[in-house]
C-alpha angles and dihedrals in degrees: 000000000000125000132207089268094047106073096165144033122220118236110223132184130195109241096182116100126218126001095327123121109285120257109203122208127187112241101166147322142258121226126196116253114246100218103037145007114292144063140264110224118208116189126193090191134022116235118238111249114254121196093354096309142078109241130191135147131225115218138166111266120261115256090246091056095048115092114236116241 
């Protein structure tokens, strides 16, 4: 899922209600653990529960959001 260049995953949440086209907003990021498999997730906002559960997705950052080295 992640590559050597991709050190993080963005945490996104759908802010559109109902059956409308989803609108995704970044609310945080996930970073790989250094000593074992897994991620640390840091959220700037908590998603509002929808249908009895909190739902967010983790995706690789867009090229425009990734700082150039």
